N, C-alpha and C positions, 0 to 999 in steps of 0.2 A: 455392613458386610464384614465377614469374618476375615481374620488374618491369613495371609499366604502360609503354606506349609513348605518347609525345606527339609531335605534329607539330613539326617544326623551324620551322614557320611559325606556331606558336600565339601568338606575340607580335605578329602582324600583324592588327589589327582588321578590315582590309578583306577578309580571307578567313575570318573567324571563322564566319560563317553557312555557307559552303561546307564548311568542316571539319566543323561540326556535322552538316550534312545527310549528308555522306559517312560519318561514323562511325555515325550512326543507321541508314543503309541498308546498312552493312557486313554485318550478320548475314544479311540477305536475299541479298546477293551471294554470300556463302559458301555458303548453302543452294543457290543456283543452280549453283555450281561442283560441290558435292557431288552434286547430282542428275545433272548431266551426266556426272560420273565414274561414278556408279552405272549409268547407261545406256550406258556406254562410248562416249559421244558426244564423242570427242576434238576434233573440229572446233569444236563449241560451247564446250567447255571452254577451248580455246586462244583463241577469240574473247573470251570473258568474262574470261579472265585478262589478255588484252592491254588491254582497256578498264579493268579494275581497276588494272592497273599504271600506266597513263597517268594516271589520276585520282590514285592514291596519290603518284606522283612530283610532280605539280603541286601537291599539297597538303602536301608535306613529310613523307610517310611512306615514306622511302627503303627501309627494311627490307622493308616490304610490297611496294613496287614491284619490288625485286630478286627476291623470292619469286614474285611473279606472272610476272615475266619468265622465271624458271627453269621455272615450271609450263608456260607457253606453249611453251618450247623442248622440254620433255619430251613434250608433246602432239604437236608437229610431228615428233618423231623416233619416235613410236609406242612409247615406252618406258613401258609400262603400270605396271610396278613402280615406276619413278621418278616417274610421275605421282601414284601413290597416296602415296608418301613425301613428295613436295613439297607435295601438297595438305594433308597432315596438318600440316606445318610452317607453311604459309600460314594454316591455321585457327587455330593457336596464336598466331601473330603478330596476327591479327585480334582474337582474344580479348584480348590484351594492350593493343591499341589501344582497344578498347571499355572496358576497365578504367580506362584513363587519361582517359576522357572522361566528365564528369558527365552523368548522365541517359541514357546510351546502353545501359545494361545493363538 
């Protein structure tokens, strides 16, 4: 099993609540991404990935932000196989983030 991922901003008390809310909502966001992929709704998938990536970046989850950006790029290029692979990677990263956050699992 891979190591848990923590926010690079986890030592900043002023963003602790935002990080907690983000991590707690991460499972639902991943579900939304997977639902959009299942329905082949690449537009929705790209939009959700873009929003996720922005939030992840702002809150210090750079690996997740990069994965979300990759997913958005794959969606915009209509690369269905790459979308699926990238979404699997993003899901694993999200799982590792949730593992690193108390109470989020």
